N, C-alpha and C positions, 0 to 999 in steps of 0.2 A: 512574223508569226512563229510561234513556238509549237513544235510537234511532240507528241508523246503517246503512250499507250494508256488507254482507259478501258476499264471493265464495262461491258455493255450486256445487259440481260435481254436477249432477243426472244425469250420464251421457247416453246417446243419447236423442234426442228424437224423438217421433213426429210433431212438427210439420214439415210439408214446407217451411215458410218459413224454418226455423232451419238454418243451415249446421252441419255436423258440427264439433265442437270449439269452437263459439261459447260464450263464457262467459255465465253467467247470474248476475245479481246479485239477491239477494233482500234485502228489508228484514227486519232482525233486531232484536231488543230484548235488552238486557243490563243488569244492575244496575251503576251507577257506583260504583267503590270509593273511599272516602275517602283522602287522602294519608296515607302512612305516617308513624309517629311520627318517624322518622329525618329524613324530608324536612321536616317541620314544624319540628323542632329546628334543622336547617340553615338554614332560612329566617329564623327569628328570630335565630339567632347572627350571620348576615350582617348584618342590620339593626343589631344591637347594635354590631358592629365599625365600621359605617359612621358611626353616631352618636358612638361613642367617638373616632373619627378626626377628625370635625369639631370636637368639643369640645377635643381636644388641639391642633389647629391654631389655634382661636380663643384658647386660653390662650397658646400660643407667640406669637401676633401681639400679644396684649396685653402680654406680658412684654418684648417688644422694642420696640414702638412705643407702646403705651399708657403704660407706665411712663416712657418717654422724654418724652412730652408733660407728664406729671405733674412730672417732674424739672425740665423747662425752666421751668415756671411758678414752681417753688420757687426756682430759681436766679435769676430776675429779682427776686423779693422780697428774697432774701438780698443780691444785689448792691446793690440800692438801699439796704438797711440798712447794708451795709459802707461804701459810698461816703459816706453821710451821716456815719458815724463818722469817716471820713478827713478830712472837711471840718471837723468840730469839733475834730479833733486837730491840724490843719495849723499853727496859730500856734506850737506847741511843738515841731514835728518837726525844725526846723533845729538844735536843740541835741541832737546825737547823739553827742557825744564820750564820754559815759559810759554809752552804751546797754548795753554788756555787763555792767556792774555794777548796773544798775537793777533793782528788783524789779518784775516784770511780773505783773499779775493776769490769769490765764487767763480766757477767756470761758466762759460756761456751755455744757454740752453742747448741741449742736443749734444754736449760735449761730455766725455767720460769724467765721472766724479770719483768713483771708488770700485773696488772689487768686493763683492758681497759673497761670503762663503757660509754655507749652512751644512755641515757634515752629516747631520741626521737625515737630510733628504737628498744628499749628493748634489747640492747646488753650489756652482761657482760661476758667477756672472758679473758682467760689468754694469754698474749703475750709472745712468745718465742724469744730468741736471735738467730738471723739467718734467712735467707730466702732461704735456700736450699730446694730441692724437699721434702726431709724427714721432714725438719723443719716445712714446711707449712701444712704437713698432721696432725700436732699436734695442730695447731692453727695460728692466725696471727703472722707474724714475723717481728722483728725490724731489719732494715738493719744496720749491724755493723759499716759501714763507716760513719754513720750519728750520730748526737748528741743523747745522752740519753734523754728520756722524762723528761721534767722539767728543763733542762739545756740549756745554751745559744747555739744558732744555730738552725739547722733545724733537727728535729727528724722524720724519716720515717718508717712507719709501713705498711706492705703489707699483704694481705690475700685473700683467695679464695672466689669467689662469688657464686658458684653453687655446689661445692663439698666439702667434708670433713667438713660437718656442715655448709658450706656457712656462715662464720661469717660476711663477708662483702657483703652479699646478698642484703641488703637494703641501702646500702651506698648512692645511688642516691636520697634517700628520705630526706637527710639531707639539711638544708637551713641555710642561714646566721642567726646567733644568737643561734643556737643549742649548748648545752654544751657537752663537752667531758671531762671526768675525767680519769686520768691515776695514778694509785697507784704503786709506786716502794718501795724499802726498805728505800728510803729516805723520803717517805711521799706521800701525795696526791697532784696532780697538776691539775689545771683547765685550759681548753682551751675553746675558743668560735669560732664556724665555721665562717669563712669569705667569702669563696667562693668555687666553685667546677668547674672542667673543665675536658675536655677529650684531651688526647694526643695520639700519635703513640707509639707503644711499644719500639721503639729505642730512644725515647726522654729521655735524661738523666738529663734534667733540674730539675726534682723533687728531685734529690740528691745534687743539686748544692748548695754551701755554701750561706748563706744569705749575703746581702749587709750590709755594716757598718751602724749601727744605727737601723737595723730592729729588731722588737721584736721576741723573741724565737717563733718558730713555730712548729706545728705538722702537718705532711702530711700523709693521709691515702690513699693507692693506691689498686686498684683491677681491674680485667678484665672488659672490656666494649665492646658490651653490654653483658647481660647474655648469657651464653652458647657459648661464643665466646671470643677469645683472640686477636681480630683484633685491639683493642685499649685499652687504660688504663684510668680509671676514677680516678681523683685526688681530694680529699677534703682537703682543707687547714683550719687550725684553729690557732688563735693567743693565746699565753700564757696570762692568766689574773690573775693567782695567783701561786706563786712558791710553791714548796713542803711544806706541813704542815703535822705534825704528828698527 
C-alpha cells in the first residue's frame, strides 16, 4: 500500500479555531499501480538503442584507427623485407638497358612489389601483389592481371580510402602534372598525373588493355566518396621515365 497526502474538502467546520475555507489535508491510502506494458517496452527499447549506438561507435573507431595501427605494423614489416630485397638486387641493377625485354617473375600474392611515392599528398607506401581482402589490409595492391609498374601496358593499383591506414585517402587531391614514383626491384619509374574520374564499381574499363601506340600508364583506384563504396575514383598517370637504378 502506498501512503500519501490528499486534499479533502470536508465542508464547514464546527471547530472555532479553523478559519472558513481553510483546506484540510488527510492521510489517505491507495494501491500503487505497476508500470504499463507500453512504458516498460519503451524503457527497454531506449536502453537497446543506447547500447547499439555505443557498439556502432566502437566499431567505427576500430575500423578507422584500429585497422590503421594494424596496417602500420604490417607496412613496417613489408618495407623491411622489400629493402632487403633491394640490397640483394643492387649489384645487377645498373644493367637496365634491356629491362623492357627481360622476363620478370611476379612476386607471390601478399608479398611486397614496390614502393609507391606521391609527394603531392605525402604518400610513401609499400605496394602488395594482389588485391584480395587480406592483401589490401596490408597496403595498396597491384592487380595481377595488369602490367607491372614501369612496363608496357596499363598497371593498376588499388587501395583503401578510409580504413587500414587509408593509403589512398587523399587521392582526390591529385591534379594533372603531379608526379608519382614507383620503385620496384628493376628500378625507379616516374609517372605524371593526366586526369582523374569516377566510375561505377562494375566498370571494368580500368583494367582494359591500352590501345596500340598509347604510352604506358599507371592507374590508381579507390572507393568514392569517402566512407562509401558506391563508386570508384580513378587517377591516371602516364609514364615519363622508364626504370632507372
